[in-house]
C-alpha positions in Angstrom: 7.5 -35.5 -27.2 9.8 -32.6 -27.6 9.5 -32.1 -24.1 10.7 -35.6 -23.1 13.2 -35.9 -20.3 16.8 -37.8 -21.4 19.2 -39.4 -19.0 22.7 -39.3 -20.4 25.0 -41.7 -19.0 28.4 -41.0 -20.2 31.8 -40.3 -18.3 33.5 -38.3 -21.3 32.2 -34.7 -20.1 32.6 -33.4 -24.0 30.4 -35.9 -25.2 27.9 -35.3 -22.5 27.7 -31.4 -23.5 27.6 -32.1 -27.2 24.6 -34.5 -26.9 23.0 -32.1 -24.1 23.2 -29.2 -26.6 21.7 -31.2 -29.5 18.8 -32.3 -27.1 18.0 -29.1 -25.6 18.0 -27.5 -29.0 15.0 -30.1 -29.9 13.2 -28.7 -26.6 14.0 -31.8 -24.4 15.2 -31.8 -20.8 18.3 -33.5 -20.0 19.9 -35.2 -17.2 23.7 -36.0 -17.0 25.4 -38.9 -15.2 28.7 -40.0 -15.5 28.8 -43.4 -13.6 26.8 -46.6 -13.2 25.7 -46.0 -9.7 25.0 -42.1 -10.4 22.4 -43.5 -13.2 20.8 -45.9 -11.2 19.8 -43.0 -8.6 18.6 -40.7 -11.4 16.8 -43.4 -13.2 15.0 -44.1 -9.9 14.2 -40.5 -8.7 14.0 -38.6 -11.9 12.0 -41.3 -14.0 13.4 -40.0 -17.5 11.5 -40.8 -20.7 14.6 -42.1 -22.4 18.1 -43.0 -21.5 21.2 -42.9 -23.5 24.1 -45.2 -22.2 27.6 -45.5 -23.0 29.1 -49.1 -22.3 32.5 -48.0 -20.9 31.8 -46.4 -17.5 34.4 -46.0 -15.1 32.4 -48.2 -12.5 31.1 -50.8 -14.4 29.7 -52.0 -18.0 27.0 -50.3 -19.4 25.7 -53.5 -20.0 25.1 -54.3 -16.5 23.6 -51.2 -15.8 21.1 -51.8 -18.5 20.4 -55.6 -17.4 19.8 -54.1 -13.7 17.4 -51.0 -15.1 15.5 -53.7 -17.0 14.3 -55.3 -13.7 12.1 -52.2 -13.1 12.3 -49.6 -15.8 10.4 -49.5 -19.1 11.7 -46.7 -20.8 13.6 -47.0 -24.1 17.3 -47.3 -24.0 19.8 -46.3 -26.5 23.4 -47.5 -26.5 25.9 -44.7 -27.7 29.2 -46.5 -27.8 32.5 -46.6 -29.5 32.2 -50.3 -29.5 31.4 -51.6 -33.0 31.6 -55.1 -33.1 28.6 -57.2 -33.4 28.9 -59.3 -30.9 28.9 -56.0 -28.4 25.7 -54.9 -30.2 24.1 -58.1 -29.8 25.1 -58.3 -26.1 23.8 -54.7 -25.3 20.6 -55.7 -27.1 20.1 -59.0 -25.2 20.6 -57.1 -22.1 17.6 -55.1 -22.7 18.8 -52.1 -25.1 16.1 -51.0 -27.6 18.7 -49.6 -30.2 22.5 -49.2 -30.5 24.1 -46.4 -32.4 28.3 -46.5 -32.7 30.4 -43.4 -32.2 31.2 -41.1 -34.0 27.5 -40.2 -34.7 25.6 -37.5 -36.6 23.0 -35.7 -34.8 20.5 -35.8 -37.0 20.5 -39.8 -36.9 20.9 -39.4 -33.1 17.8 -37.4 -33.0 16.0 -39.4 -35.4 16.5 -42.6 -33.4 15.5 -40.9 -30.2 12.1 -39.9 -31.8 11.3 -43.2 -32.7 12.0 -44.7 -29.6 9.9 -42.1 -27.7 7.0 -42.7 -30.4 7.1 -46.3 -29.5 7.2 -46.0 -26.0 4.2 -43.5 -25.9 2.1 -46.5 -27.4 2.6 -48.3 -24.2 0.1 -47.3 -21.3 1.9 -46.4 -17.8 5.3 -46.7 -19.2 6.8 -44.8 -16.3 4.7 -46.7 -13.5 7.5 -48.8 -12.5 9.2 -48.7 -9.1 12.7 -49.7 -7.9 11.5 -51.1 -4.8 9.9 -54.7 -4.6 9.1 -56.7 -1.7 8.4 -60.4 -0.8 7.4 -61.8 2.4 9.1 -59.5 4.8 11.9 -58.7 2.5 12.2 -55.3 0.8 14.6 -54.6 -2.1 15.9 -51.3 -3.7 16.9 -52.2 -7.0 18.4 -49.0 -7.4 20.4 -48.4 -4.4 20.9 -51.9 -4.0 19.6 -52.1 -0.5 18.1 -54.8 1.0 16.1 -55.2 4.3 14.3 -58.4 6.4 11.8 -57.2 8.7 13.2 -53.7 8.7 16.6 -54.7 9.6 19.3 -54.1 6.7 20.7 -57.3 5.4 24.3 -57.3 3.6 24.1 -59.2 0.4 27.5 -59.9 -1.6 27.6 -58.4 -5.3 27.0 -62.1 -6.6 24.3 -62.7 -4.1 22.6 -59.4 -5.0 23.1 -60.3 -8.9 21.4 -63.9 -8.1 18.5 -62.0 -6.2 18.0 -59.6 -8.9 17.9 -62.2 -11.7 15.1 -64.0 -9.9 13.2 -60.7 -9.4 13.6 -60.3 -13.3 12.0 -63.4 -13.9 8.5 -62.1 -12.0 7.6 -65.3 -10.3 8.5 -67.8 -13.6 10.8 -70.6 -13.1 14.3 -69.8 -14.4 16.6 -72.5 -15.5 20.0 -73.3 -13.8 21.8 -72.1 -17.0 19.9 -69.3 -17.2 20.7 -67.7 -13.5 24.1 -69.0 -14.1 24.6 -66.8 -17.1 22.8 -63.8 -15.7 24.8 -64.0 -12.2 28.3 -65.1 -13.6 28.2 -65.0 -17.4 28.2 -67.4 -20.0 31.2 -69.1 -19.4 30.0 -70.6 -15.9 26.8 -72.2 -17.5 27.6 -75.5 -16.6 28.6 -75.0 -13.0 25.2 -75.6 -11.2 26.8 -76.0 -7.9 27.5 -72.2 -7.8 23.7 -71.8 -7.7 23.2 -74.3 -4.9 25.4 -72.6 -2.8 24.4 -69.1 -3.3 20.8 -69.9 -3.2 21.6 -71.7 0.4 23.2 -68.1 1.4 20.4 -66.2 0.1 17.8 -68.4 2.0 19.8 -68.0 5.3 19.9 -64.2 4.8 16.3 -63.8 3.6 14.0 -66.7 4.7 12.8 -67.0 8.1 13.5 -70.6 7.7 16.3 -71.6 5.5 15.3 -75.2 5.6 11.6 -74.7 4.5 11.9 -71.7 2.3 8.5 -69.8 1.2 10.0 -67.6 -1.4 13.5 -69.0 -3.0 11.9 -72.0 -4.1 13.6 -74.8 -6.2 12.1 -76.2 -8.8 13.6 -80.0 -9.0 16.0 -80.6 -12.0 14.8 -77.4 -13.6 15.8 -74.5 -11.8 14.3 -71.9 -9.4 11.8 -69.1 -8.9 10.9 -66.3 -6.3 7.5 -66.4 -5.0 5.3 -63.8 -3.6 7.1 -60.8 -5.4 5.1 -57.3 -5.2 6.0 -54.0 -6.1 6.5 -51.7 -3.3 4.9 -48.4 -3.1 
């Protein structure tokens, strides 16, 4: 455990330095990222044993990063944030975080929480076996770089289209309700607007299916929602 590799996602250099010194004194290896985009790539290429994530990042909300990572990363995630409201903690945990520590914090408590998360993760076999690359049919998706291709040709997806596709991928082939997909893609305030889904599912099918009128992978479950069929982890 004392040689664990930790990814710190924090835009304030002083806090990154403070945490890095504390972890290195415990014999841990540290990777630093200051943006959401950099953190995604480091998670894919470095495969950290645990991630410490701030919520206020310059290129997005840390909860969005956590939600994205949970599509393909099983390592523990500890939120380290100045946001102390209960609803922020609940939202981060619902997004996929394993623990939440409010700034300012003490080093002994931080280390204790990290050790506890690492102990629990060691009980799960192959916790680092996940890949950021998945495929279905002729479509390949890299969840870390947000790159999508069909039959080897790059496909441009809008941010909303990619969020919807990612939500379907996280479902691992299960039927996802309209409300669930609306919440994951647009937020809780849009849970009563199923027509949004119809429009964007049609756009995804036009871009990713061989025949949008007879989809084989982006499937409709009548009066319930949608599911993604044929999903595999890419090598």
